[in-house]
N, C-alpha and C positions, 0 to 999 in steps of 0.2 A: 747508428753510424759510428765509424771509427773517428777518433779525435781529429784526424787529418781533415775531416769535412766540416769541422766547427771553426767559426771565426775566433781568433785569439783576442779580438777587440771586445771589451765589455759592452761597448755601445753598438756593436754590430758592424756591418760593412758599410762604409760611407758611399753615398751615391748622390747624383744630381737629380732632384725630383723631376719626373717625367721622361728621363732618358731611357733608351733601350739598353738592355744588358744581355750578356752571354755569360753563363756560368758553366765551366767545364769541370767535371768530376772524373779523376783518373780511374776510378774503380778499385776493386779489391778482389783478390783471388778467392776470398772466402765467400763470394757470392754477389756483391753489389757490382753491377756492370758499369763500365765506363759510359758516361752520358754527357750530353751537352743540352743545356736548357736556355731558352731565349724568352724574353718578355720585356715588358715595360714597367718601370717603377711608378710609384704613386705620384701623380701630377700635383703641382701646387694648386691651391684654390683660394678663393676669398669668400667670406661670408658677408651677407648684407646684415648690418646691425639690427637686432630685433627690438631693442627698447623694452618697455614693460607693457605687456598687453593689459587691457581692461579686465578686471576680475570677471570670471565666467567665460572668457574668450580663450580660444586655442592659441598656441604659439606657432606662428607661421615662419618657416625657415626658407631661406633662399641662398644658394651658393653656386659657385662655378661647377657645372656638371663634369663628370669624368668623360673621357673620350671613348670608353667601351664598357662592357658589362662585367669586367673583372674587378671592379672596385665597389666598396660599400662605404657609407658615411656613418660615423658614430658621433653623436652629440651628447655631452654630459652636462646637466644642469645641476650645479651645487648650490646649496642654500643653508641658512641657519633655521633650524626648526623653531616653531613658536615656543616661547618660554625659556630659550637658551640665550647665552650671551650673543649679542648681535654680530660680533666679528667672528663667531665660530661657524665655519662651514661644516656641518655635521650630518647633512642629508644630501642625497642626490637622486636624480632621475636620469637613467641612461637609456638612450634611444638609438636604434639602428635603422637606417634608411637605405633604400635603393639609391644609388649615387646618380640620380638624374637631374639634380639641381634644385630640388625643393622637397619639403616635408612638412608635416604638421603634427604637433603634440596636442592631443585632445585636452580640452579645458579641464576635465576631471583629473587628468594626470598632472597638468601644469599648475593647478590651483595653489598648492602650498609654495611652489617656487615664485609664483606671481605675488603672493601675499608676504613673502619673507622680507625682512629688513635688509639682509645681506645676501647677495646672490651673484653668481657668475655663470658662464658657460664656456665650454671648449668644444672643439670639433676635431675629428681625426678621419682622414681618408685612409682606408686600408686596401691595398691591392694584393691579390694573391695569384700565384701561378702554381697550380697543382697538376703534376704530370705523373701518369702511371708509367712505371718502368716495366721492362719485359719480363718481369718475374711476378708470380701470383702475389697479390696483396702488397706490392711494393710501390711506394709513391715518394715523390720528391716535392716538397712544398716550399715555395719562396714567398716571403711576406715582406712588403715594404709599406711604410707609413709616411704621411705628411700631416703635421699638426697645425691647428690654428687656435689661438694666435701662435705664430712660429716662435719656438723657444730661442733664447739667445744662445749661440754656440759658445762653448767654453774656450 
C-alpha cells in the first residue's frame, strides 16, 4: 500500500476498546479501489486470577468472553527456568484460545511454569477484520488488541 494508507503514529490508531469503527480508504489510480471497512475493535476483558495450580494439574483460565467469533485470546506465561537467577524471566509458554471465555493449559505444558520461583502471565485479545477487495488476491486487514493487565498510558 501507498504510504498514505499507513498510520503516522508509532503506536497505531487510538481507539476506545469495544467501539465500532469505519475506515475509509480513498483508493489509488494505480489499482487499489476506494473502499470503506466497518467493524468492531477488541473489547475490554478481565481475567479471573489463576493463582498457582498444584504440581501435575493443568492451568484453568477464565476471562470475559468476546461478543462474536472475530476475536482470539493469547495468554503468555513467563517464568525463570530452573538453575537461573530467580528474578530472570527467561522462558515462556504462549497459548492461543478461542475467545469463548475459558481455556486450559495441559499439565505437561504448564509444569515448568508452575514449578518456577518467579513467574507471571499476561493476556491479549486480538480482533481482526479481514475483507477481500474486488481485485484478485487483494485483502484489507484491520487488527486491534486489548491487553491485560492494561498497560499504563503514557
